[in-house]
Structure formats: structure tokens, C-alpha cells
Phi, psi and omega in degrees: 000137182283155175234148174276172180293348182254005184303318181297322178297313181300314181294323178293333179274002178082021181292146170279121186256142179223166174276123177220116180061027180086000179249147171277110189233151177284126177268331174195160176246282180272340181143147186298317183294314179297320181290321177301312181295327178299321180289320180290330187253336185222265179197147178227149181243126184243135168266111178238036183289353176284346180296148178278149177215133183231155168249137171241124184229155175132161183298333181254019181300317179297315180300317179298312182289330174298323179287325185277340187234164188270329181282173183257099180293342178293348181274349182249159181240177179307134179090005177245159179235162182214132173278136184205182181227153164249136183241156167278165179303330180278004178092352175293155188268122173289313179186161165255150188203169173243133178248130179251125178272106178284311174202185188301332183241015180221125180230144180245130184243134172244124185237170181291142184302316184290344183251005190305305182296317179299316181296315181297318179293321179297314176297319181296330179294337187247344188294332183296339179288339184255098186307131173085355180274132179243149181237125183236131177265113179254010179301132182090345179265340183236151175254154179227122181240131177249132175243116188225144177137164183298338179258009186300314185289327175298317180294316181298320181291338175288329179278328181234066181295140177070018185276345184084011181296335179299332182273357183288122183267168180305134180058035168240159178216162176215157178255139183225154173278144174208117177057035180085002179241167175257132178239161178243124181248120183240139177274068177228170180173177189230023184240344186089348180270167171302142177168182181222163168238131188242123178254131186205163178299147182307319186291349180255357187296311183293326178296315180290318178304313180296321180295320179289319177298319179293317181294334184254008186297329179275353179258000179085025179298143180224147169287141187237134180267180182294335180298309179289330176303322181287317180293325178296313182292327181290322175301331179270354181075020179285141182285148174232129181297137184093354179235275179287330182230143177193188192293341180250018180247128175275135184298334179288346175253015182230026179063027183238021178301332183293343177251012175248103185267094185293345180281350177294147181304316181195146170203156181298127180095359185298315182297321178295322178293323178298322179292318179291325179300326179289322186217071178291142183248333187228170174205149171274129181230163169267156176207159171232158181241153171283157179078207185233006180294137185264123176284139180237160181306138178079357173298143184280146179246138183234158173272185184290345175265009179064031173264137182291130183233359180165197180212158181287139174265310181215153177201153179193175164269119181294119177297332180280314185268344181057046175209158178291129178229164177187178171240153180211149170264118182226166176301141188302328183293346180253009189273004181284136178305133181098350180293129177287139177222172174226140176243130180279116180232115181052044175084000181242138178275113180266125182287146179203187184217140173293131184241152174286140175261146002282161175289324183240131181266069174282169178283123180284145181288000000 
């Protein structure tokens, strides 16, 4: 099992470690609820170095990525990032990812840990058609640290005074010196709170982690595991591969039409999306349940006549709202906010309601 550059720190802090995407990762330290609240109220520090990262370079790099992804990379300039998708020809989702435009011929991609090898191979299958474009896998060579929460930028500015980070806008990034190395700080994140994601050489990860923890000790900064990362993203209605999105899900039926730019000349999966756009059948929705029963992935969803209409994608007890929440893929005719539904949990139909997403109106990064 692989370890990140921060594994020794996590183990020393008493983290519960699990296998995730082939990496030994912290799932929690003091507890999921306490860590979740720390991010919503103060600041949390995440080791997400298990994520995959690639470089795409060459004069036709933009053209290649426009073909491989659904969003329009032509809309961003150097120093900007973009959330996007890669699709199969049938419209199923290969992965969701963020692309950072370093310059006109260099792009940096961050992909999901569990999909890293698959994504690299998928890109590699098509890159040869675009003369001069190269694909490099830097996964395992770089560390990724996320700092999220309402006090995140104050903490960051103590470590990087006078850096101009206050002016960094959403989905923009900048490069800074740190300890003799160059790091990349991006105003992106997966919690809905103010924050950044920092990419840096492995050998500098523990030094920066320690500096951020020290700078935030009076603000209540806490290390955060994968457990709270999941509850935080679910409160915001953010998609997770293998749950809301996967290889047999079309993005137009997963609340992701906003990152599928049908006006682009061509991209893999476009024709399949055009067909679904004409006649969508399903939608991903948010919902809450009465009582305290927790909805889990693949639990069946029913209408008020007890007819099956879909299944749960993700579910938890919201630490912020203190009620069971989840997402589900259901027939489009039942996707209106306020529609009553039932979720089957241990043989019992638990009543609930379709809810508008996000569940929590945190400040988006």
C-alpha cells in the first residue's frame, strides 16, 4: 500500500488509517463530527496527496484537451482552473477533474485517486492523434494539501505574508516560493468553504503542513480525515465518482449540464449528450428523511404509491443540520423540490422529501 509524504505525521497524530485508492489515508483523527464542524467554523487541513496528477504539454495541448473533456477550456487564461468531465462515447463518465492552465501549451490535471491509472490510460489512448502533445504522470511525485474554512485565508497569509493571496479569485491559482521550492496555490476546494489547494514537491509537504498547523493553532485549525471530507462535500451537493457519477451515468442526468458545453465543435461523448438533452429520463436530487435512519448508497427510493423510482447515491447524518440527508438518482417526474419520497432502510420505508441543493449555504471557494 502506498503512503503519502505526510503518513508519518498522521500516524503520530493518532489518525485512524484506511486503504483508499491504494493509499494509506487518514479517515479521522478526533472524530468526523468534530472535524466537520472545525471546517465549517474555523479551518481544517486535508492531506489529499493520493489524488492523481498529470501534465499535458505541446502546441496542440489545448486542442487535445478540448476533445477529451466537456467544458470549454478556451474560456480560461493562464493562471485559471476549470472543473470538467471526461466521457466515454456512450456519454458515461470516465472521471471528473480540474484542469489548470499553466500557459498556452502546458496544462496540469488533478484527477480522482481511484481513477488515476484508468484516466492516464484513457488520455494515452487518444493523445497520439495530436502531433507533438505529451502526457506525463506525476502522481506520487507531488503532494496536495487543502486548507479549508472561514479562517483559512487568515492562516495562509501568516505563512505567506505579502504574497497577494488575498486577491486570488475562485478557480484562479498562483505560484509561490516556499523553502527553496516552487508551490502552486489554487482557490479551489471540495467543502464549499473559503480555501485553497496547494500542490508542492513531496519533500516540502511536512514542512508546509507544520507551518500551517502552527499558524492556525489559535484559530482552532484541525487536521481533517476523509470521513469529514465526505460529509462536507455531501452537504454542498458535490458529486463523488462512484456515487453521483460513474461510467453508466450521463452528466445531463447528474446535475452537471453546466460543465457540458454543447456548443463546442466536438468532444468525446457529445452525440450521446445531445440525445439525452432531447429526452432526459432521470436526475440526481437532494433529499432529507424524517427520523434518524441513515440512507446508504444503492438503497431503493419509492414514490408515495410505493413504486420504485430510483436509488440513493450518497447519504449521511448532516453534522450541520442534524438530520439524515442524501442524494439519489430518480425519475425526472419526481425530481421537483418538495416531492415526498420514501427510502427503504432495513426493510422499512422511511418518509422523506426532495430537497434543493446545496443543503448548506457555505461560502463557495
